[in-house]
PAMI-567222 format. One record per atom (N, C-alpha, C, O, CB): x, y, z; residue in three letters. Coordinates in steps of 0.05 Angstrom, whole numbers, padded with zeros to 5 digits, always signed. Atoms other than C-alpha are relative to their C-alpha. Glycine has a CB too. Example, Ala and Ser with C-alpha at 12.3 -4.5 7.8 and 13.67 -1.06 7.14 Angstrom:
2
+00018-00024+00000Ala
+00246-00090+00156Ala
+00018+00024+00000Ala
+00039+00024+00013Ala
-00020+00001+00025Ala
-00016-00024-00001Ser
+00273-00021+00143Ser
-00015+00022+00014Ser
-00005+00044+00018Ser
+00009+00009-00029Ser
//
This chain:
167
-00014-00008+00021Unk
-01294+00648+01544Unk
+00027-00017+00001Unk
+00047-00017-00012Unk
+00005+00031-00001Unk
-00035+00010-00010Unk
-01239+00610+01571Unk
+00002-00028-00024Unk
+00022-00037-00034Unk
+00004-00016+00045Unk
+00006+00029+00014Unk
-01269+00546+01531Unk
+00003+00007-00020Unk
+00016-00006-00036Unk
-00026-00016+00002Unk
+00005+00002+00032Unk
-01284+00580+01469Unk
+00036+00007-00011Unk
+00049-00002-00030Unk
-00031+00030-00014Unk
-00019-00005+00007Unk
-01222+00607+01466Unk
+00023-00019+00000Unk
+00041-00008-00013Unk
+00003+00018+00009Unk
-00003+00029-00007Unk
-01185+00532+01483Unk
-00003-00008-00029Unk
+00017-00006-00044Unk
-00021-00014+00023Unk
+00017+00003+00019Unk
-01229+00512+01427Unk
+00019+00017-00030Unk
+00032+00003-00045Unk
-00032+00014+00012Unk
-00016-00015+00011Unk
-01197+00568+01384Unk
+00026-00008-00004Unk
+00031-00017-00026Unk
-00002+00020+00010Unk
-00024+00006-00006Unk
-01127+00555+01405Unk
+00003-00027-00017Unk
+00014-00027-00038Unk
+00005+00000+00030Unk
+00004+00039+00006Unk
-01137+00469+01391Unk
-00009+00012-00038Unk
+00005+00006-00057Unk
-00043-00027+00029Unk
+00001+00003+00028Unk
-01167+00492+01324Unk
+00019+00011-00017Unk
+00025+00003-00040Unk
-00022+00007-00009Unk
-00034-00009+00019Unk
-01105+00537+01302Unk
+00019-00015-00004Unk
+00033-00016-00025Unk
+00018+00021+00011Unk
-00018+00009+00003Unk
-01065+00491+01327Unk
+00001-00018-00024Unk
+00018-00020-00042Unk
+00005-00008+00021Unk
+00002+00014+00029Unk
-01091+00444+01280Unk
-00002+00007-00027Unk
-00003-00010-00045Unk
-00016-00012+00000Unk
-00004-00009+00022Unk
-01090+00481+01227Unk
+00025+00003-00014Unk
+00035-00001-00036Unk
-00011+00018+00000Unk
-00037-00006+00001Unk
-01018+00503+01241Unk
+00011-00028-00004Unk
+00029-00029-00021Unk
+00016+00016+00034Unk
-00012+00031+00008Unk
-01000+00422+01241Unk
-00013-00011-00027Unk
-00005-00032-00036Unk
-00007-00025+00026Unk
+00008+00011+00026Unk
-01035+00411+01180Unk
+00010+00018-00015Unk
+00020+00006-00034Unk
-00029-00005-00006Unk
-00019-00013+00020Unk
-01002+00468+01143Unk
+00033-00007+00000Unk
+00048-00005-00019Unk
-00002+00029+00006Unk
-00025+00014+00002Unk
-00940+00437+01171Unk
+00017-00025-00021Unk
+00037-00030-00034Unk
-00002-00008+00021Unk
-00009+00025+00020Unk
-00950+00376+01142Unk
-00006+00002-00021Unk
+00006-00015-00034Unk
-00008-00023+00003Unk
-00001+00005+00027Unk
-00976+00394+01075Unk
+00026+00019-00009Unk
+00027+00021-00033Unk
-00030+00008-00016Unk
-00022-00009+00000Unk
-00909+00434+01078Unk
+00017-00013-00001Unk
+00036-00012-00017Unk
+00004+00013+00013Unk
-00026+00028+00007Unk
-00870+00375+01090Unk
-00006-00012-00021Unk
+00012-00020-00036Unk
+00003-00027+00022Unk
+00007+00027+00028Unk
-00906+00333+01035Unk
+00013+00014-00019Unk
+00033+00002-00029Unk
-00036-00008-00013Unk
-00001-00017+00021Unk
-00899+00395+00982Unk
+00039-00002-00005Unk
+00051-00009-00025Unk
-00017+00036+00010Unk
-00036+00011-00008Unk
-00814+00391+01009Unk
+00010-00028-00010Unk
+00032-00034-00020Unk
+00006-00004+00037Unk
-00011+00023+00014Unk
-00814+00324+00991Unk
-00006-00005-00018Unk
+00009-00023-00025Unk
+00001-00017+00008Unk
+00006+00006+00030Unk
-00844+00317+00925Unk
+00016+00025-00022Unk
+00019+00025-00046Unk
-00039+00002-00003Unk
-00027-00024+00017Unk
-00795+00384+00906Unk
+00018-00018+00005Unk
+00037-00014-00010Unk
+00011+00037+00015Unk
-00037+00008+00000Unk
-00734+00340+00924Unk
-00008-00027-00005Unk
+00013-00040-00004Unk
+00023+00004+00035Unk
+00003+00023+00019Unk
-00764+00275+00894Unk
-00001+00015-00028Unk
+00023+00013-00035Unk
-00028-00019+00005Unk
-00004-00014+00021Unk
-00775+00317+00826Unk
+00023+00015-00006Unk
+00026+00020-00030Unk
-00018+00015-00001Unk
-00020-00003+00008Unk
-00707+00348+00831Unk
+00020-00017-00008Unk
+00035-00014-00028Unk
+00005+00010+00011Unk
-00016+00024+00009Unk
-00670+00277+00842Unk
-00005-00007-00027Unk
+00011-00014-00044Unk
-00006-00023+00016Unk
+00000+00024+00027Unk
-00710+00248+00787Unk
+00003+00019-00021Unk
+00009+00007-00042Unk
-00031-00020-00005Unk
-00007-00015+00023Unk
-00702+00307+00741Unk
+00030+00005+00003Unk
+00039+00020-00015Unk
-00018+00026-00002Unk
-00030-00003+00007Unk
-00618+00304+00761Unk
+00005-00025-00019Unk
+00019-00027-00039Unk
+00020+00000+00027Unk
-00007+00023+00009Unk
-00622+00236+00747Unk
-00008-00004-00026Unk
+00010-00014-00040Unk
-00009-00018+00016Unk
+00004-00002+00030Unk
-00660+00240+00676Unk
+00024+00024-00011Unk
+00033+00018-00033Unk
-00036+00009-00006Unk
-00023-00014+00012Unk
-00604+00299+00663Unk
+00023-00007+00002Unk
+00039-00001-00015Unk
+00002+00022+00007Unk
-00030+00017-00005Unk
-00544+00262+00687Unk
+00000-00026-00022Unk
+00023-00031-00030Unk
+00002-00015+00037Unk
+00010+00023+00025Unk
-00573+00199+00631Unk
+00000+00021-00025Unk
+00012+00015-00046Unk
-00037-00018+00006Unk
+00002-00020+00033Unk
-00586+00258+00576Unk
+00029+00006+00000Unk
+00040+00003-00022Unk
-00022+00036-00002Unk
-00026-00007+00009Unk
-00515+00279+00588Unk
+00023-00022+00007Unk
+00045-00014+00014Unk
+00008+00027+00011Unk
-00015+00013+00005Unk
-00484+00214+00588Unk
-00005-00018-00021Unk
+00013-00034-00027Unk
+00007-00009+00018Unk
+00009+00001+00024Unk
-00521+00195+00529Unk
+00015+00021-00020Unk
+00029+00013-00039Unk
-00030+00004+00002Unk
+00001-00013+00025Unk
-00510+00257+00491Unk
+00041-00002+00003Unk
+00051+00005-00019Unk
-00024+00038+00000Unk
-00030+00012-00005Unk
-00422+00238+00516Unk
+00001-00018-00019Unk
+00015-00016-00040Unk
+00006-00014+00029Unk
+00000+00021+00023Unk
-00434+00181+00480Unk
-00007+00002-00020Unk
+00011-00007-00034Unk
-00010-00019+00001Unk
+00014-00003+00030Unk
-00469+00191+00421Unk
+00027+00020-00007Unk
+00039+00009-00026Unk
-00039+00016-00004Unk
-00024-00022+00009Unk
-00405+00254+00412Unk
+00012-00021+00000Unk
+00004-00035-00018Unk
+00013+00026+00017Unk
-00008+00032+00013Unk
-00364+00190+00416Unk
+00007-00011-00027Unk
+00024-00016-00045Unk
-00019-00015+00004Unk
+00000+00025+00036Unk
-00384+00152+00364Unk
-00005+00014-00014Unk
-00010+00004-00036Unk
-00022-00026-00009Unk
+00003-00014+00023Unk
-00393+00207+00328Unk
+00024+00011-00014Unk
+00027+00017-00038Unk
-00016+00019+00004Unk
-00024-00007+00003Unk
-00325+00226+00336Unk
+00015-00028-00015Unk
+00025-00030-00037Unk
+00011+00012+00028Unk
-00008+00032+00012Unk
-00303+00154+00323Unk
-00008-00008-00028Unk
+00005-00022-00044Unk
-00015-00024+00018Unk
+00011+00011+00031Unk
-00346+00148+00261Unk
+00012+00022-00024Unk
+00016+00014-00048Unk
-00039+00000-00001Unk
-00003-00013+00010Unk
-00327+00210+00236Unk
+00037-00005-00008Unk
+00046+00002-00030Unk
-00015+00020+00013Unk
-00023+00003+00001Unk
-00248+00190+00248Unk
+00009-00026-00020Unk
+00029-00027-00034Unk
+00008-00001+00026Unk
+00001+00026+00016Unk
-00253+00125+00213Unk
-00006+00008-00032Unk
+00007+00002-00052Unk
-00027-00021+00012Unk
+00000-00009+00031Unk
-00284+00160+00154Unk
+00026+00019-00010Unk
+00034+00019-00033Unk
-00028+00018-00005Unk
-00022-00024+00005Unk
-00231+00211+00152Unk
+00022-00024-00014Unk
+00026-00023-00038Unk
+00014+00020+00034Unk
-00016+00013+00008Unk
-00178+00149+00149Unk
-00012-00015-00012Unk
+00004-00033-00008Unk
+00014-00007+00013Unk
-00003+00010+00014Unk
-00205+00114+00108Unk
-00008+00017-00028Unk
-00012+00002-00047Unk
-00008-00020+00007Unk
-00004-00010+00019Unk
-00212+00161+00058Unk
+00027+00010-00006Unk
+00035+00010-00029Unk
-00015+00013+00000Unk
-00031-00001+00009Unk
-00138+00181+00066Unk
+00020-00018-00021Unk
+00037-00014-00038Unk
+00011-00003+00024Unk
-00008+00034+00011Unk
-00123+00107+00050Unk
-00004-00003-00023Unk
+00014-00014-00036Unk
-00014-00025+00011Unk
+00012-00006+00024Unk
-00168+00121-00013Unk
+00027+00021-00013Unk
+00037+00015-00035Unk
-00034+00016+00006Unk
-00011-00028+00007Unk
-00125+00183-00025Unk
+00037-00016-00006Unk
+00052-00009-00024Unk
-00006+00030+00035Unk
-00023+00004-00001Unk
-00060+00150-00015Unk
+00005-00014-00017Unk
+00025-00010-00031Unk
+00008-00005+00020Unk
-00003+00017+00024Unk
-00072+00093-00062Unk
-00009+00004-00018Unk
+00001-00007-00037Unk
-00006-00020+00001Unk
-00001-00010+00032Unk
-00099+00122-00115Unk
+00027+00020-00004Unk
+00036+00015-00026Unk
-00031+00020-00008Unk
-00030-00016-00001Unk
-00029+00173-00108Unk
+00019-00024-00006Unk
+00039-00019-00018Unk
+00008+00016+00034Unk
-00023+00026+00008Unk
+00006+00099-00113Unk
-00001-00010-00031Unk
+00013-00022-00048Unk
-00009-00030+00020Unk
+00010+00021+00032Unk
-00032+00080-00172Unk
-00002+00022-00028Unk
-00008+00014-00050Unk
-00042-00018+00004Unk
-00004-00014+00018Unk
-00023+00144-00210Unk
+00026+00005-00012Unk
+00032+00007-00035Unk
-00010+00017+00006Unk
-00031+00009+00003Unk
+00054+00141-00196Unk
+00011-00026-00017Unk
+00030-00025-00032Unk
+00009-00005+00028Unk
-00008+00026+00023Unk
+00057+00066-00228Unk
-00011+00007-00027Unk
+00003+00004-00047Unk
-00016-00032+00009Unk
+00012-00003+00036Unk
+00005+00086-00292Unk
+00019+00025-00007Unk
+00027+00024-00030Unk
-00043+00010-00006Unk
-00018-00013+00019Unk
+00053+00150-00301Unk
+00034-00008-00006Unk
+00051+00003-00019Unk
-00001+00027+00009Unk
-00032+00018-00001Unk
+00118+00105-00290Unk
-00005-00019-00029Unk
+00009-00025-00049Unk
+00007-00027+00036Unk
+00012+00032+00028Unk
+00081+00050-00339Unk
+00005+00015-00018Unk
+00025+00012-00032Unk
-00038-00016-00006Unk
-00007-00031+00034Unk
+00078+00112-00395Unk
+00018+00005-00007Unk
+00023+00006-00031Unk
-00004+00031-00001Unk
-00023-00005+00014Unk
+00140+00129-00393Unk
+00017-00011+00001Unk
+00039+00002+00000Unk
+00008+00017+00001Unk
-00010+00029+00007Unk
+00168+00057-00396Unk
-00010-00001-00030Unk
+00006+00001-00049Unk
-00014-00028+00021Unk
+00012+00004+00016Unk
+00120+00049-00446Unk
+00010+00020-00034Unk
+00008+00015-00058Unk
-00025+00004+00016Unk
-00002-00022+00021Unk
+00143+00117-00484Unk
+00022-00010-00022Unk
+00017-00011-00046Unk
+00009+00030+00014Unk
-00022+00007+00014Unk
+00215+00090-00507Unk
-00008-00025-00017Unk
-00001-00022-00040Unk
+00023-00005+00020Unk
+00003+00021+00010Unk
+00193+00024-00530Unk
-00021+00004-00033Unk
-00020-00010-00053Unk
-00013-00018+00025Unk
+00010-00003+00018Unk
+00142+00057-00576Unk
+00013+00022-00019Unk
+00008+00024-00043Unk
-00023+00001+00007Unk
-00015-00012+00024Unk
+00189+00110-00603Unk
+00014-00019-00017Unk
+00012-00016-00041Unk
+00019+00020+00009Unk
-00011+00018+00015Unk
+00233+00046-00620Unk
-00016-00019-00019Unk
-00008-00038-00033Unk
+00012-00013+00017Unk
+00017+00022+00023Unk
+00178+00016-00658Unk
-00005+00021-00022Unk
-00002+00015-00046Unk
-00035-00015+00012Unk
+00006-00019+00018Unk
+00160+00083-00688Unk
+00035+00000-00025Unk
+00036-00005-00049Unk
-00007+00034+00022Unk
-00030+00003+00016Unk
+00242+00087-00713Unk
+00003-00027-00017Unk
+00016-00028-00038Unk
+00027+00000+00025Unk
+00001+00031+00014Unk
+00237+00015-00737Unk
-00011+00002-00026Unk
+00001-00005-00047Unk
-00020-00022+00017Unk
+00031-00001+00021Unk
+00167+00030-00783Unk
+00018+00022-00020Unk
+00020+00018-00045Unk
-00040+00017+00019Unk
-00011-00023+00014Unk
+00208+00096-00804Unk
+00024-00016-00024Unk
+00027-00014-00049Unk
+00016+00023+00026Unk
-00032+00009+00015Unk
+00276+00059-00826Unk
-00002-00018-00011Unk
+00015-00026-00025Unk
+00025-00006+00015Unk
+00011+00018+00025Unk
+00231+00006-00857Unk
-00015+00018-00028Unk
-00012+00011-00051Unk
-00027-00022+00015Unk
+00011-00004+00023Unk
+00193+00046-00902Unk
+00023+00021-00011Unk
+00025+00017-00035Unk
-00031+00011+00002Unk
-00033-00004+00016Unk
+00266+00090-00920Unk
+00018-00023-00012Unk
+00034-00017-00029Unk
+00021+00012+00022Unk
-00012+00017+00013Unk
+00293+00026-00937Unk
-00015-00017-00029Unk
-00004-00033-00044Unk
+00007-00015+00020Unk
+00014+00023+00014Unk
+00232-00001-00980Unk
+00010+00028-00032Unk
+00008+00052-00029Unk
-00046-00013+00014Unk
-00007+00000+00024Unk
+00254+00020-01047Unk
+00007-00016-00027Unk
+00014-00039-00021Unk
+00012+00008+00005Unk
-00003+00020+00025Unk
+00263-00011-01119Unk
+00028+00018-00014Unk
+00024+00037-00028Unk
-00033-00002-00024Unk
-00018-00011+00026Unk
+00333+00010-01153Unk
+00003-00018-00014Unk
+00002-00043-00011Unk
+00027+00012+00003Unk
-00001+00022+00020Unk
+00343-00012-01212Unk
+00004+00020-00025Unk
+00012+00043-00022Unk
-00030-00022+00000Unk
-00003-00017+00032Unk
+00345+00014-01296Unk
-00028-00003-00012Unk
-00033+00005-00034Unk
+00026-00017-00024Unk
+00025+00001+00008Unk
+00276-00001-01303Unk
-00012+00024+00011Unk
-00012+00027+00036Unk
-00014-00024+00007Unk
+00005-00026-00008Unk
+00246+00072-01304Unk
-00028-00007+00023Unk
-00030+00004+00045Unk
-00006+00021-00030Unk
+00024+00012-00002Unk
+00174+00034-01289Unk
+00000-00013+00022Unk
-00022-00019+00031Unk
-00008-00016-00019Unk
+00009+00011-00021Unk
+00195-00001-01229Unk
+00006+00017+00014Unk
-00006+00020+00035Unk
+00007-00022+00007Unk
-00004-00013-00022Unk
+00232+00051-01203Unk
-00025+00028+00011Unk
-00026+00040+00032Unk
+00029+00010-00007Unk
+00017-00025-00011Unk
+00175+00105-01204Unk
-00030-00021+00015Unk
-00049-00009+00025Unk
-00011+00029-00035Unk
+00018+00015-00018Unk
+00127+00041-01172Unk
+00019-00004+00027Unk
+00007-00006+00049Unk
-00011-00030-00016Unk
-00014+00000-00023Unk
+00190+00035-01124Unk
+00006+00023+00011Unk
+00017+00018+00033Unk
+00019-00012-00001Unk
+00018-00021-00013Unk
+00178+00110-01104Unk
-00022+00004+00006Unk
-00023+00013+00029Unk
+00000+00016-00008Unk
+00022+00002-00008Unk
+00114+00110-01099Unk
-00002-00027+00017Unk
-00015-00037-00001Unk
-00016+00004-00023Unk
-00012+00025-00024Unk
+00124+00047-01048Unk
+00005+00006+00013Unk
-00005-00005+00033Unk
+00017-00017+00000Unk
-00013+00001-00008Unk
+00167+00079-01019Unk
-00023+00025+00021Unk
-00030+00024+00044Unk
+00026+00000-00015Unk
+00015-00027-00011Unk
+00123+00147-01006Unk
-00027-00009+00014Unk
-00041+00003+00031Unk
-00008+00021-00027Unk
+00030+00008-00011Unk
+00062+00100-00994Unk
+00011-00014+00034Unk
+00000-00011+00056Unk
-00021-00030-00027Unk
-00010+00005-00034Unk
+00105+00067-00930Unk
+00010+00017+00012Unk
+00016+00009+00034Unk
+00019-00020+00006Unk
+00000-00026-00015Unk
+00123+00137-00907Unk
-00020+00005+00015Unk
-00022+00006+00040Unk
+00000+00019-00015Unk
+00028-00004-00017Unk
+00053+00151-00900Unk
-00009-00010+00023Unk
-00017+00001+00044Unk
-00018-00007-00013Unk
+00017+00034-00018Unk
+00031+00081-00866Unk
+00021+00005+00023Unk
+00014+00000+00046Unk
+00005-00045-00022Unk
-00025-00006-00030Unk
+00104+00103-00818Unk
-00012+00012+00011Unk
-00022+00005+00033Unk
+00029+00016-00001Unk
+00014-00035-00016Unk
+00074+00172-00804Unk
-00021-00010+00017Unk
-00019-00011+00041Unk
-00019+00028-00024Unk
+00026+00001-00012Unk
+00003+00152-00791Unk
+00011-00018+00020Unk
-00004-00014+00038Unk
-00026-00010-00017Unk
-00003+00024-00014Unk
+00034+00091-00748Unk
+00007+00011+00023Unk
+00000+00001+00044Unk
+00018-00022-00011Unk
-00013-00015-00020Unk
+00072+00142-00707Unk
-00014+00010+00013Unk
-00008+00012+00036Unk
+00016+00015-00004Unk
+00017-00016-00011Unk
+00014+00180-00694Unk
-00014-00013+00009Unk
-00016-00009+00033Unk
-00011+00016-00011Unk
+00012+00015-00008Unk
-00030+00129-00686Unk
+00014-00007+00032Unk
+00004+00004+00052Unk
-00001-00021-00021Unk
-00019+00011-00020Unk
+00018+00100-00634Unk
+00002+00022+00027Unk
-00002+00016+00051Unk
+00033-00005-00016Unk
-00004-00021-00025Unk
+00029+00166-00589Unk
-00018+00011-00002Unk
-00014+00034+00006Unk
+00020+00018+00002Unk
+00026-00004-00009Unk
-00049+00177-00593Unk
-00007-00018+00022Unk
-00017-00012+00044Unk
-00020-00003-00022Unk
+00012+00022-00020Unk
-00059+00108-00562Unk
+00017-00001+00026Unk
+00009-00014+00045Unk
+00001-00030-00014Unk
-00019-00001-00028Unk
-00001+00123-00508Unk
-00021+00025+00019Unk
-00027+00026+00043Unk
+00041+00014-00009Unk
+00012-00023-00012Unk
-00039+00186-00494Unk
-00030-00006+00005Unk
-00038+00007+00024Unk
+00002+00024-00019Unk
+00025+00008-00012Unk
-00111+00157-00486Unk
+00005-00024+00014Unk
-00012-00031+00030Unk
-00021-00004-00019Unk
-00011+00023-00028Unk
-00072+00095-00448Unk
-00007+00023+00032Unk
-00020+00017+00051Unk
+00049-00010-00004Unk
-00019-00013-00020Unk
-00049+00146-00401Unk
-00038+00016+00018Unk
-00045+00015+00042Unk
+00034+00030-00021Unk
+00027-00020-00005Unk
-00124+00191-00397Unk
-00014-00025+00008Unk
-00032-00023+00025Unk
-00017+00021-00028Unk
+00030+00014-00007Unk
-00161+00122-00394Unk
+00019-00014+00036Unk
+00004-00024+00053Unk
-00016-00036-00036Unk
-00010+00011-00028Unk
-00109+00098-00327Unk
-00003+00019+00023Unk
-00009+00012+00046Unk
+00029-00007-00002Unk
+00008-00018-00017Unk
-00116+00163-00297Unk
-00029+00012+00011Unk
-00035+00027+00029Unk
+00011+00016-00007Unk
+00029-00009-00003Unk
-00191+00170-00306Unk
-00010-00025+00023Unk
-00020-00022+00046Unk
-00020+00000-00035Unk
+00002+00031-00012Unk
-00197+00093-00282Unk
+00007+00005+00029Unk
-00012+00002+00044Unk
+00022-00024-00015Unk
-00013-00008-00021Unk
-00149+00114-00220Unk
-00034+00014+00022Unk
-00050+00003+00037Unk
+00028+00026-00014Unk
+00017-00026-00006Unk
-00197+00180-00203Unk
-00031-00018+00010Unk
-00045-00015+00030Unk
-00003+00026-00034Unk
+00030+00002-00008Unk
-00261+00139-00210Unk
+00001-00023+00026Unk
-00018-00022+00042Unk
-00021-00011-00028Unk
-00003+00022-00020Unk
-00238+00075-00162Unk
+00010+00015+00029Unk
+00002+00006+00050Unk
+00023-00023-00011Unk
+00003-00016-00024Unk
-00214+00130-00110Unk
-00032+00013+00009Unk
-00042+00014+00031Unk
+00020+00022-00006Unk
+00030-00010-00015Unk
-00288+00165-00117Unk
-00010-00022+00016Unk
-00019-00017+00038Unk
-00026+00008-00021Unk
+00009+00022-00010Unk
-00306+00092-00104Unk
-00004-00005+00031Unk
-00023-00007+00046Unk
+00015-00017-00011Unk
-00016+00004-00026Unk
-00271+00083-00045Unk
-00004+00015+00016Unk
-00004+00010+00040Unk
+00024+00000+00000Unk
+00006-00026-00024Unk
-00285+00151-00015Unk
-00028-00008+00002Unk
-00038-00001+00024Unk
+00005+00037-00010Unk
+00027-00010-00003Unk
-00356+00142-00025Unk
-00013-00023+00017Unk
-00031-00020+00034Unk
-00016+00007-00030Unk
-00003+00026-00023Unk
-00354+00067+00007Unk
+00003+00013+00029Unk
-00014+00015+00047Unk
+00031-00020-00005Unk
+00000-00011-00026Unk
-00326+00098+00062Unk
-00019+00014+00020Unk
-00017+00015+00045Unk
+00014+00012-00003Unk
+00026-00023-00019Unk
-00385+00144+00090Unk
-00018-00022+00011Unk
-00032-00021+00031Unk
-00025+00026-00022Unk
+00026+00012-00007Unk
-00425+00089+00092Unk
+00020-00021+00025Unk
+00042-00032+00019Unk
-00021-00020-00034Unk
-00010+00024-00020Unk
-00408+00043+00165Unk
-00005-00021-00011Unk
-00024-00025-00026Unk
-00011-00004+00028Unk
+00005+00029+00002Unk
-00392-00027+00161Unk
-00006-00014+00008Unk
-00004-00013+00033Unk
+00009-00011-00002Unk
+00023+00002-00017Unk
-00435-00071+00172Unk
+00000-00026+00020Unk
-00018-00030+00036Unk
-00024-00002-00019Unk
//
C-alpha cells in the first residue's frame, strides 16, 4: 500500500506542479496583456492630447483670422463713412452752384415775349437744378450703401476663407 500511496503522492505532486505552471503562465499572460493595454491606452491618450492641441490651435487661428477680418472691415467702413462725409460738402457746393445758375437765368428786357421765354427758361432751370440736387443726393446715398455692402461682403468672404486651413 505504501507503493500505491507513493504513486498517488507523486501523481498529486505532478498535478500540483502542472497546476502551478499553468497558473504561472496565466499570470504572465495577464501581465503581458495589461502591459500591452497600458501601452495602447497611453498611445491613445497621447494621440488625444495631440489632437486636442491641434484642434485648439486651429480654433485659435480661425478666431484670430475672423477678428482680423472684422477689424479690417471696421476700418474700411470708417474710411467709407468719412469719404461719404467728405463728398457731401462738395455735392452741396455743386447743388448750390446749380441753384444759383438757375436763379441767374433770366432774360430781362422790354419785350414781353422775351420776358415770358426767360421766365419759362428760369422755371425749367429751377426744375433741372432740383432734379440734379435730388439725383446727386440719391447717388451719394447709393454710393454709401454700395460701399457698406461691398465691405460687408468682403468681410464675410475673408471670414469664410479663414475657416479653411491654409494649404
